N, CA, C, O and the ligand as a Tripos MOL2 file, in Angstrom:
@<TRIPOS>MOLECULE
protein
  249   247    63     0     0
PROTEIN
NO_CHARGES

@<TRIPOS>ATOM
      1 N           4.6050   -0.1700   11.2460 N.3       1 MET1
      2 CA          4.5640   -0.3430    9.7980 C.3       1 MET1
      3 C           3.9990   -1.7090    9.4560 C.2       1 MET1
      4 O           4.2720   -2.6960   10.1400 O.2       1 MET1
      5 N           3.2320   -1.7580    8.4210 N.am      2 ILE2
      6 CA          2.7280   -3.0440    7.9390 C.3       2 ILE2
      7 C           3.3740   -3.3470    6.5920 C.2       2 ILE2
      8 O           3.7060   -2.4390    5.8290 O.2       2 ILE2
      9 N           3.5420   -4.6020    6.3180 N.am      3 GLN3
     10 CA          4.0720   -4.9840    5.0130 C.3       3 GLN3
     11 C           3.6400   -6.4080    4.7080 C.2       3 GLN3
     12 O           3.7860   -7.3080    5.5350 O.2       3 GLN3
     13 N           3.1150   -6.5950    3.5310 N.am      4 TYR4
     14 CA          2.6790   -7.9210    3.1170 C.3       4 TYR4
     15 C           2.4290   -7.9600    1.6180 C.2       4 TYR4
     16 O           2.2820   -6.9340    0.9540 O.2       4 TYR4
     17 N           2.3880   -9.1650    1.1240 N.am      5 THR5
     18 CA          1.9900   -9.3600   -0.2660 C.3       5 THR5
     19 C           0.4730   -9.4530   -0.3120 C.2       5 THR5
     20 O          -0.1320  -10.1450    0.5080 O.2       5 THR5
     21 N          -0.1280   -8.7830   -1.2340 N.am      6 ILE6
     22 CA         -1.5850   -8.8000   -1.3580 C.3       6 ILE6
     23 C          -2.0330  -10.1480   -1.9080 C.2       6 ILE6
     24 O          -1.8110  -10.4650   -3.0770 O.2       6 ILE6
     25 N          -2.6610  -10.9260   -1.0540 N.am      7 THR7
     26 CA         -3.2390  -12.1800   -1.4950 C.3       7 THR7
     27 C          -4.6710  -11.9170   -1.9500 C.2       7 THR7
     28 O          -5.2110  -10.8310   -1.7400 O.2       7 THR7
     29 N          -5.2680  -12.9040   -2.5650 N.am      8 ASN8
     30 CA         -6.6480  -12.7600   -3.0000 C.3       8 ASN8
     31 C          -7.5560  -12.4330   -1.8190 C.2       8 ASN8
     32 O          -8.4650  -11.6090   -1.9240 O.2       8 ASN8
     33 N          -7.2920  -13.0930   -0.6950 N.am      9 GLU9
     34 CA         -8.0880  -12.8790    0.5180 C.3       9 GLU9
     35 C          -7.9290  -11.4470    1.0440 C.2       9 GLU9
     36 O          -8.9100  -10.7830    1.3780 O.2       9 GLU9
     37 N          -6.6650  -10.9840    1.1120 N.am     10 LYS10
     38 CA         -6.4220   -9.6210    1.6060 C.3      10 LYS10
     39 C          -7.0000   -8.5880    0.6510 C.2      10 LYS10
     40 O          -7.5370   -7.5660    1.0770 O.2      10 LYS10
     41 N          -6.8880   -8.8580   -0.6200 N.am     11 TYR11
     42 CA         -7.4130   -7.9300   -1.6160 C.3      11 TYR11
     43 C          -8.9160   -7.7260   -1.4230 C.2      11 TYR11
     44 O          -9.4160   -6.6010   -1.4630 O.2      11 TYR11
     45 N          -9.6140   -8.8210   -1.2180 N.am     12 ASN12
     46 CA        -11.0640   -8.7360   -1.0200 C.3      12 ASN12
     47 C         -11.4010   -8.0030    0.2730 C.2      12 ASN12
     48 O         -12.3920   -7.2760    0.3400 O.2      12 ASN12
     49 N         -10.5780   -8.1940    1.2950 N.am     13 ARG13
     50 CA        -10.8050   -7.5150    2.5650 C.3      13 ARG13
     51 C         -10.5800   -6.0100    2.4090 C.2      13 ARG13
     52 O         -11.3630   -5.1960    2.9000 O.2      13 ARG13
     53 N          -9.5010   -5.6600    1.7190 N.am     14 LEU14
     54 CA         -9.2080   -4.2470    1.4950 C.3      14 LEU14
     55 C         -10.2900   -3.5940    0.6450 C.2      14 LEU14
     56 O         -10.6530   -2.4370    0.8550 O.2      14 LEU14
     57 N         -10.7880   -4.3440   -0.3020 N.am     15 LYS15
     58 CA        -11.8270   -3.8290   -1.1890 C.3      15 LYS15
     59 C         -13.1140   -3.5410   -0.4340 C.2      15 LYS15
     60 O         -13.9130   -2.7010   -0.8490 O.2      15 LYS15
     61 N         -13.3120   -4.2450    0.6840 N.am     16 SER16
     62 CA        -14.5080   -4.0220    1.4850 C.3      16 SER16
     63 C         -14.4120   -2.6910    2.2300 C.2      16 SER16
     64 O         -15.4250   -2.1090    2.6190 O.2      16 SER16
     65 N         -13.1700   -2.2170    2.4240 N.am     17 PHE17
     66 CA        -12.9630   -0.9210    3.0830 C.3      17 PHE17
     67 C         -12.9820    0.2190    2.0720 C.2      17 PHE17
     68 O         -13.5370    1.2890    2.3260 O.2      17 PHE17
     69 N         -12.3700   -0.0300    0.9320 N.am     18 LYS18
     70 CA        -12.1900    1.0490   -0.0290 C.3      18 LYS18
     71 C         -12.6180    0.6100   -1.4240 C.2      18 LYS18
     72 O         -12.4430   -0.5450   -1.8120 O.2      18 LYS18
     73 N         -13.1820    1.5580   -2.1670 N.am     19 ASP19
     74 CA        -13.5970    1.2590   -3.5270 C.3      19 ASP19
     75 C         -12.3960    1.1500   -4.4540 C.2      19 ASP19
     76 O         -12.3570    0.3100   -5.3520 O.2      19 ASP19
     77 N         -11.4250    2.0110   -4.2190 N.am     20 ASN20
     78 CA        -10.2500    2.0250   -5.0740 C.3      20 ASN20
     79 C          -8.9840    1.8390   -4.2530 C.2      20 ASN20
     80 O          -8.7330    2.5770   -3.3010 O.2      20 ASN20
     81 N          -8.2030    0.8590   -4.6270 N.am     21 LEU21
     82 CA         -6.9420    0.6170   -3.9470 C.3      21 LEU21
     83 C          -5.8160    1.1040   -4.8340 C.2      21 LEU21
     84 O          -5.6130    0.6050   -5.9410 O.2      21 LEU21
     85 N          -5.0910    2.0840   -4.3300 N.am     22 PHE22
     86 CA         -3.9720    2.5540   -5.1190 C.3      22 PHE22
     87 C          -2.8540    3.0390   -4.2070 C.2      22 PHE22
     88 O          -3.0810    3.4120   -3.0560 O.2      22 PHE22
     89 N          -1.6580    3.0240   -4.7440 N.am     23 CYS23
     90 CA         -0.4720    3.4630   -4.0390 C.3      23 CYS23
     91 C          -0.4990    4.9830   -3.8910 C.2      23 CYS23
     92 O          -0.6980    5.7060   -4.8670 O.2      23 CYS23
     93 N          -0.2970    5.4570   -2.6650 N.am     24 LYS24
     94 CA         -0.3350    6.9000   -2.4080 C.3      24 LYS24
     95 C           0.8470    7.6310   -3.0260 C.2      24 LYS24
     96 O           0.8250    8.8530   -3.1730 O.2      24 LYS24
     97 N           1.8720    6.8780   -3.3840 N.am     25 LYS25
     98 CA          3.0690    7.5000   -3.9540 C.3      25 LYS25
     99 C           2.9690    7.6390   -5.4740 C.2      25 LYS25
    100 O           3.0690    8.7380   -6.0200 O.2      25 LYS25
    101 N           2.7730    6.5190   -6.1330 N.am     26 CYS26
    102 CA          2.7860    6.5480   -7.5980 C.3      26 CYS26
    103 C           1.3770    6.5690   -8.1910 C.2      26 CYS26
    104 O           1.2090    6.7190   -9.4020 O.2      26 CYS26
    105 N           0.3780    6.4200   -7.3430 N.am     27 THR27
    106 CA         -1.0460    6.4480   -7.7020 C.3      27 THR27
    107 C          -1.4830    5.3070   -8.6270 C.2      27 THR27
    108 O          -2.5870    5.3270   -9.1720 O.2      27 THR27
    109 N          -0.6080    4.3170   -8.7970 N.am     28 LYS28
    110 CA         -1.0090    3.1590   -9.5930 C.3      28 LYS28
    111 C          -1.8150    2.1990   -8.7200 C.2      28 LYS28
    112 O          -1.6510    2.1620   -7.5010 O.2      28 LYS28
    113 N          -2.6760    1.4340   -9.3580 N.am     29 GLU29
    114 CA         -3.5360    0.5160   -8.6200 C.3      29 GLU29
    115 C          -2.7190   -0.5800   -7.9410 C.2      29 GLU29
    116 O          -1.7580   -1.1010   -8.5070 O.2      29 GLU29
    117 N          -3.1230   -0.9200   -6.7090 N.am     30 LEU30
    118 CA         -2.5070   -2.0350   -6.0020 C.3      30 LEU30
    119 C          -3.2250   -3.3130   -6.4210 C.2      30 LEU30
    120 O          -4.4530   -3.3930   -6.4020 O.2      30 LEU30
    121 N          -2.4330   -4.3030   -6.7970 N.am     31 ARG31
    122 CA         -3.0180   -5.5270   -7.3270 C.3      31 ARG31
    123 C          -2.6070   -6.7410   -6.5140 C.2      31 ARG31
    124 O          -1.6490   -6.7000   -5.7420 O.2      31 ARG31
    125 N          -3.3400   -7.8060   -6.7000 N.am     32 ILE32
    126 CA         -2.9960   -9.0680   -6.0430 C.3      32 ILE32
    127 C          -1.5860   -9.4780   -6.4640 C.2      32 ILE32
    128 O          -1.2510   -9.4750   -7.6480 O.2      32 ILE32
    129 N          -0.7680   -9.8310   -5.4690 N.am     33 GLY33
    130 CA          0.6070  -10.2150   -5.7510 C.3      33 GLY33
    131 C           1.6030   -9.1020   -5.5010 C.2      33 GLY33
    132 O           2.8050   -9.3540   -5.4150 O.2      33 GLY33
    133 N           1.1160   -7.8610   -5.3810 N.am     34 ASP34
    134 CA          2.0100   -6.7390   -5.0870 C.3      34 ASP34
    135 C           2.4730   -6.8090   -3.6390 C.2      34 ASP34
    136 O           1.6980   -7.1600   -2.7500 O.2      34 ASP34
    137 N           3.7320   -6.4750   -3.4070 N.am     35 TYR35
    138 CA          4.2630   -6.3850   -2.0490 C.3      35 TYR35
    139 C           4.1210   -4.9430   -1.5950 C.2      35 TYR35
    140 O           4.6800   -4.0320   -2.2060 O.2      35 TYR35
    141 N           3.3770   -4.7440   -0.5280 N.am     36 ILE36
    142 CA          3.0580   -3.3780   -0.1150 C.3      36 ILE36
    143 C           3.5320   -3.0830    1.3070 C.2      36 ILE36
    144 O           3.7700   -3.9840    2.1120 O.2      36 ILE36
    145 N           3.6570   -1.7990    1.5780 N.am     37 LYS37
    146 CA          3.9560   -1.3350    2.9230 C.3      37 LYS37
    147 C           3.0160   -0.1840    3.2500 C.2      37 LYS37
    148 O           2.4880    0.4830    2.3600 O.2      37 LYS37
    149 N           2.8220    0.0310    4.5340 N.am     38 GLY38
    150 CA          1.9490    1.1240    4.9410 C.3      38 GLY38
    151 C           2.1000    1.4090    6.4080 C.2      38 GLY38
    152 O           2.9360    0.8230    7.0950 O.2      38 GLY38
    153 N           1.2700    2.3300    6.8810 N.am     39 ASN39
    154 CA          1.3030    2.6900    8.2870 C.3      39 ASN39
    155 C           0.1650    1.9870    9.0190 C.2      39 ASN39
    156 O          -0.9920    2.0570    8.6050 O.2      39 ASN39
    157 N           0.5050    1.3160   10.0990 N.am     40 ARG40
    158 CA         -0.4850    0.5400   10.8190 C.3      40 ARG40
    159 C          -1.6150    1.4240   11.3470 C.2      40 ARG40
    160 O          -2.7790    1.0250   11.3300 O.2      40 ARG40
    161 N          -1.2750    2.6000   11.8040 N.am     41 ASN41
    162 CA         -2.2780    3.4880   12.3920 C.3      41 ASN41
    163 C          -3.4010    3.8220   11.4230 C.2      41 ASN41
    164 O          -4.5760    3.8840   11.7880 O.2      41 ASN41
    165 N          -3.0060    4.0300   10.1990 N.am     42 SER42
    166 CA         -3.9900    4.4760    9.2290 C.3      42 SER42
    167 C          -4.6270    3.3120    8.4660 C.2      42 SER42
    168 O          -5.4500    3.5200    7.5750 O.2      42 SER42
    169 N          -4.2430    2.1020    8.8210 N.am     43 ASP43
    170 CA         -4.8340    0.9020    8.2300 C.3      43 ASP43
    171 C          -4.8190    0.9770    6.7120 C.2      43 ASP43
    172 O          -3.7480    0.9350    6.1080 O.2      43 ASP43
    173 N          -5.9700    1.0870    6.0900 N.am     44 THR44
    174 CA         -6.0240    1.0400    4.6360 C.3      44 THR44
    175 C          -5.9330    2.4140    3.9950 C.2      44 THR44
    176 O          -5.9760    2.5270    2.7700 O.2      44 THR44
    177 N          -5.8080    3.4590    4.8030 N.am     45 SER45
    178 CA         -5.8850    4.7930    4.2240 C.3      45 SER45
    179 C          -4.6000    5.1810    3.4890 C.2      45 SER45
    180 O          -4.6390    5.9660    2.5410 O.2      45 SER45
    181 N          -3.4660    4.6340    3.9240 N.am     46 LYS46
    182 CA         -2.2190    4.9470    3.2510 C.3      46 LYS46
    183 C          -1.4290    3.6770    2.9800 C.2      46 LYS46
    184 O          -0.7700    3.1410    3.8710 O.2      46 LYS46
    185 N          -1.4990    3.2090    1.7620 N.am     47 LEU47
    186 CA         -0.7550    2.0220    1.3690 C.3      47 LEU47
    187 C           0.1530    2.3600    0.1940 C.2      47 LEU47
    188 O          -0.1910    3.1710   -0.6670 O.2      47 LEU47
    189 N           1.3050    1.7270    0.1770 N.am     48 TYR48
    190 CA          2.2920    1.9980   -0.8730 C.3      48 TYR48
    191 C           2.8610    0.6860   -1.3740 C.2      48 TYR48
    192 O           2.8800   -0.3100   -0.6510 O.2      48 TYR48
    193 N           3.3260    0.6880   -2.6180 N.am     49 HIS49
    194 CA          4.1870   -0.4010   -3.0490 C.3      49 HIS49
    195 C           5.4220   -0.3460   -2.1470 C.2      49 HIS49
    196 O           5.8330    0.7420   -1.7420 O.2      49 HIS49
    197 N           6.0110   -1.4730   -1.8290 N.am     50 ALA50
    198 CA          7.1740   -1.4880   -0.9490 C.3      50 ALA50
    199 C           8.2690   -0.5680   -1.4710 C.2      50 ALA50
    200 O           8.8900    0.1660   -0.7020 O.2      50 ALA50
    201 N           8.5010   -0.6070   -2.7610 N.am     51 LYS51
    202 CA          9.5490    0.2350   -3.3610 C.3      51 LYS51
    203 C           9.1910    1.7120   -3.2640 C.2      51 LYS51
    204 O          10.0620    2.5570   -3.0580 O.2      51 LYS51
    205 N           7.9120    2.0170   -3.4120 N.am     52 CYS52
    206 CA          7.4690    3.4120   -3.3140 C.3      52 CYS52
    207 C           7.5850    3.8920   -1.8770 C.2      52 CYS52
    208 O           7.9480    5.0440   -1.6400 O.2      52 CYS52
    209 N           7.2860    3.0380   -0.9270 N.am     53 TYR53
    210 CA          7.3670    3.4010    0.4810 C.3      53 TYR53
    211 C           8.7920    3.7710    0.8550 C.2      53 TYR53
    212 O           9.0320    4.7620    1.5440 O.2      53 TYR53
    213 N           9.7260    2.9640    0.3920 N.am     54 GLU54
    214 CA         11.1310    3.2310    0.6920 C.3      54 GLU54
    215 C          11.5870    4.5180    0.0150 C.2      54 GLU54
    216 O          12.3860    5.2710    0.5720 O.2      54 GLU54
    217 N          11.0840    4.7620   -1.1670 N.am     55 LYS55
    218 CA         11.4260    5.9750   -1.9060 C.3      55 LYS55
    219 C          10.8910    7.2110   -1.1850 C.2      55 LYS55
    220 O          11.4750    8.2910   -1.2720 O.2      55 LYS55
    221 N           9.7890    7.0430   -0.4790 N.am     56 LEU56
    222 CA          9.1620    8.1260    0.2700 C.3      56 LEU56
    223 C          10.1450    8.7310    1.2620 C.2      56 LEU56
    224 O          10.2320    9.9510    1.4000 O.2      56 LEU56
    225 N          10.8820    7.8700    1.9490 N.am     57 PHE57
    226 CA         11.8060    8.3460    2.9640 C.3      57 PHE57
    227 C          13.0760    8.9240    2.3390 C.2      57 PHE57
    228 O          13.7030    9.8210    2.9040 O.2      57 PHE57
    229 N          13.4360    8.4180    1.2040 N.am     58 ILE58
    230 CA         14.5760    8.9950    0.4900 C.3      58 ILE58
    231 C          14.2370   10.4270    0.0800 C.2      58 ILE58
    232 O          15.0690   11.3290    0.1820 O.2      58 ILE58
    233 N          12.9990   10.6190   -0.3860 N.am     59 ASP59
    234 CA         12.5540   11.9510   -0.7940 C.3      59 ASP59
    235 C          12.5570   12.9150    0.3850 C.2      59 ASP59
    236 O          12.9130   14.0850    0.2440 O.2      59 ASP59
    237 N          12.1540   12.4100    1.5540 N.am     60 LEU60
    238 CA         12.0870   13.2630    2.7360 C.3      60 LEU60
    239 C          13.4700   13.7080    3.1840 C.2      60 LEU60
    240 O          13.6350   14.7660    3.7910 O.2      60 LEU60
    241 N          14.4600   12.8770    2.8720 N.am     61 ASP61
    242 CA         15.8220   13.2100    3.2920 C.3      61 ASP61
    243 C          16.4330   14.3030    2.4310 C.2      61 ASP61
    244 O          17.3810   14.9730    2.8410 O.2      61 ASP61
    245 N          15.8840   14.4770    1.2340 N.am     62 ASP62
    246 CA         16.4770   15.4590    0.3260 C.3      62 ASP62
    247 C          16.2590   16.8870    0.7930 C.2      62 ASP62
    248 O          16.7020   17.8270    0.1320 O.2      62 ASP62
    249 ZN          3.5930    2.7520   -5.9540 Zn       63 ZN63
@<TRIPOS>BOND
     1     1     2 1
     2     2     3 1
     3     3     4 2
     4     3     5 am
     5     5     6 1
     6     6     7 1
     7     7     8 2
     8     7     9 am
     9     9    10 1
    10    10    11 1
    11    11    12 2
    12    11    13 am
    13    13    14 1
    14    14    15 1
    15    15    16 2
    16    15    17 am
    17    17    18 1
    18    18    19 1
    19    19    20 2
    20    19    21 am
    21    21    22 1
    22    22    23 1
    23    23    24 2
    24    23    25 am
    25    25    26 1
    26    26    27 1
    27    27    28 2
    28    27    29 am
    29    29    30 1
    30    30    31 1
    31    31    32 2
    32    31    33 am
    33    33    34 1
    34    34    35 1
    35    35    36 2
    36    35    37 am
    37    37    38 1
    38    38    39 1
    39    39    40 2
    40    39    41 am
    41    41    42 1
    42    42    43 1
    43    43    44 2
    44    43    45 am
    45    45    46 1
    46    46    47 1
    47    47    48 2
    48    47    49 am
    49    49    50 1
    50    50    51 1
    51    51    52 2
    52    51    53 am
    53    53    54 1
    54    54    55 1
    55    55    56 2
    56    55    57 am
    57    57    58 1
    58    58    59 1
    59    59    60 2
    60    59    61 am
    61    61    62 1
    62    62    63 1
    63    63    64 2
    64    63    65 am
    65    65    66 1
    66    66    67 1
    67    67    68 2
    68    67    69 am
    69    69    70 1
    70    70    71 1
    71    71    72 2
    72    71    73 am
    73    73    74 1
    74    74    75 1
    75    75    76 2
    76    75    77 am
    77    77    78 1
    78    78    79 1
    79    79    80 2
    80    79    81 am
    81    81    82 1
    82    82    83 1
    83    83    84 2
    84    83    85 am
    85    85    86 1
    86    86    87 1
    87    87    88 2
    88    87    89 am
    89    89    90 1
    90    90    91 1
    91    91    92 2
    92    91    93 am
    93    93    94 1
    94    94    95 1
    95    95    96 2
    96    95    97 am
    97    97    98 1
    98    98    99 1
    99    99   100 2
   100    99   101 am
   101   101   102 1
   102   102   103 1
   103   103   104 2
   104   103   105 am
   105   105   106 1
   106   106   107 1
   107   107   108 2
   108   107   109 am
   109   109   110 1
   110   110   111 1
   111   111   112 2
   112   111   113 am
   113   113   114 1
   114   114   115 1
   115   115   116 2
   116   115   117 am
   117   117   118 1
   118   118   119 1
   119   119   120 2
   120   119   121 am
   121   121   122 1
   122   122   123 1
   123   123   124 2
   124   123   125 am
   125   125   126 1
   126   126   127 1
   127   127   128 2
   128   127   129 am
   129   129   130 1
   130   130   131 1
   131   131   132 2
   132   131   133 am
   133   133   134 1
   134   134   135 1
   135   135   136 2
   136   135   137 am
   137   137   138 1
   138   138   139 1
   139   139   140 2
   140   139   141 am
   141   141   142 1
   142   142   143 1
   143   143   144 2
   144   143   145 am
   145   145   146 1
   146   146   147 1
   147   147   148 2
   148   147   149 am
   149   149   150 1
   150   150   151 1
   151   151   152 2
   152   151   153 am
   153   153   154 1
   154   154   155 1
   155   155   156 2
   156   155   157 am
   157   157   158 1
   158   158   159 1
   159   159   160 2
   160   159   161 am
   161   161   162 1
   162   162   163 1
   163   163   164 2
   164   163   165 am
   165   165   166 1
   166   166   167 1
   167   167   168 2
   168   167   169 am
   169   169   170 1
   170   170   171 1
   171   171   172 2
   172   171   173 am
   173   173   174 1
   174   174   175 1
   175   175   176 2
   176   175   177 am
   177   177   178 1
   178   178   179 1
   179   179   180 2
   180   179   181 am
   181   181   182 1
   182   182   183 1
   183   183   184 2
   184   183   185 am
   185   185   186 1
   186   186   187 1
   187   187   188 2
   188   187   189 am
   189   189   190 1
   190   190   191 1
   191   191   192 2
   192   191   193 am
   193   193   194 1
   194   194   195 1
   195   195   196 2
   196   195   197 am
   197   197   198 1
   198   198   199 1
   199   199   200 2
   200   199   201 am
   201   201   202 1
   202   202   203 1
   203   203   204 2
   204   203   205 am
   205   205   206 1
   206   206   207 1
   207   207   208 2
   208   207   209 am
   209   209   210 1
   210   210   211 1
   211   211   212 2
   212   211   213 am
   213   213   214 1
   214   214   215 1
   215   215   216 2
   216   215   217 am
   217   217   218 1
   218   218   219 1
   219   219   220 2
   220   219   221 am
   221   221   222 1
   222   222   223 1
   223   223   224 2
   224   223   225 am
   225   225   226 1
   226   226   227 1
   227   227   228 2
   228   227   229 am
   229   229   230 1
   230   230   231 1
   231   231   232 2
   232   231   233 am
   233   233   234 1
   234   234   235 1
   235   235   236 2
   236   235   237 am
   237   237   238 1
   238   238   239 1
   239   239   240 2
   240   239   241 am
   241   241   242 1
   242   242   243 1
   243   243   244 2
   244   243   245 am
   245   245   246 1
   246   246   247 1
   247   247   248 2
@<TRIPOS>SUBSTRUCTURE
     1 MET1         2 RESIDUE 1 A MET
     2 ILE2         6 RESIDUE 1 A ILE
     3 GLN3        10 RESIDUE 1 A GLN
     4 TYR4        14 RESIDUE 1 A TYR
     5 THR5        18 RESIDUE 1 A THR
     6 ILE6        22 RESIDUE 1 A ILE
     7 THR7        26 RESIDUE 1 A THR
     8 ASN8        30 RESIDUE 1 A ASN
     9 GLU9        34 RESIDUE 1 A GLU
    10 LYS10       38 RESIDUE 1 A LYS
    11 TYR11       42 RESIDUE 1 A TYR
    12 ASN12       46 RESIDUE 1 A ASN
    13 ARG13       50 RESIDUE 1 A ARG
    14 LEU14       54 RESIDUE 1 A LEU
    15 LYS15       58 RESIDUE 1 A LYS
    16 SER16       62 RESIDUE 1 A SER
    17 PHE17       66 RESIDUE 1 A PHE
    18 LYS18       70 RESIDUE 1 A LYS
    19 ASP19       74 RESIDUE 1 A ASP
    20 ASN20       78 RESIDUE 1 A ASN
    21 LEU21       82 RESIDUE 1 A LEU
    22 PHE22       86 RESIDUE 1 A PHE
    23 CYS23       90 RESIDUE 1 A CYS
    24 LYS24       94 RESIDUE 1 A LYS
    25 LYS25       98 RESIDUE 1 A LYS
    26 CYS26      102 RESIDUE 1 A CYS
    27 THR27      106 RESIDUE 1 A THR
    28 LYS28      110 RESIDUE 1 A LYS
    29 GLU29      114 RESIDUE 1 A GLU
    30 LEU30      118 RESIDUE 1 A LEU
    31 ARG31      122 RESIDUE 1 A ARG
    32 ILE32      126 RESIDUE 1 A ILE
    33 GLY33      130 RESIDUE 1 A GLY
    34 ASP34      134 RESIDUE 1 A ASP
    35 TYR35      138 RESIDUE 1 A TYR
    36 ILE36      142 RESIDUE 1 A ILE
    37 LYS37      146 RESIDUE 1 A LYS
    38 GLY38      150 RESIDUE 1 A GLY
    39 ASN39      154 RESIDUE 1 A ASN
    40 ARG40      158 RESIDUE 1 A ARG
    41 ASN41      162 RESIDUE 1 A ASN
    42 SER42      166 RESIDUE 1 A SER
    43 ASP43      170 RESIDUE 1 A ASP
    44 THR44      174 RESIDUE 1 A THR
    45 SER45      178 RESIDUE 1 A SER
    46 LYS46      182 RESIDUE 1 A LYS
    47 LEU47      186 RESIDUE 1 A LEU
    48 TYR48      190 RESIDUE 1 A TYR
    49 HIS49      194 RESIDUE 1 A HIS
    50 ALA50      198 RESIDUE 1 A ALA
    51 LYS51      202 RESIDUE 1 A LYS
    52 CYS52      206 RESIDUE 1 A CYS
    53 TYR53      210 RESIDUE 1 A TYR
    54 GLU54      214 RESIDUE 1 A GLU
    55 LYS55      218 RESIDUE 1 A LYS
    56 LEU56      222 RESIDUE 1 A LEU
    57 PHE57      226 RESIDUE 1 A PHE
    58 ILE58      230 RESIDUE 1 A ILE
    59 ASP59      234 RESIDUE 1 A ASP
    60 LEU60      238 RESIDUE 1 A LEU
    61 ASP61      242 RESIDUE 1 A ASP
    62 ASP62      246 RESIDUE 1 A ASP
    63 ZN63       249 GROUP 0 **** ****
């Protein structure tokens, strides 16, 4: 699992991979300063707000 706050530098790096950065859970745009989590294997393909990521597993338990 990866988790970090999106800095200006990271944001620009992510933008070089993808045109649109958004949370796979809530579909809102990921912005500089957001604390995010994701899966290391998929790199930039699946990123979530930290709170959304945690909610993901709660949903799976239901
Ligand atoms: Zn989200």
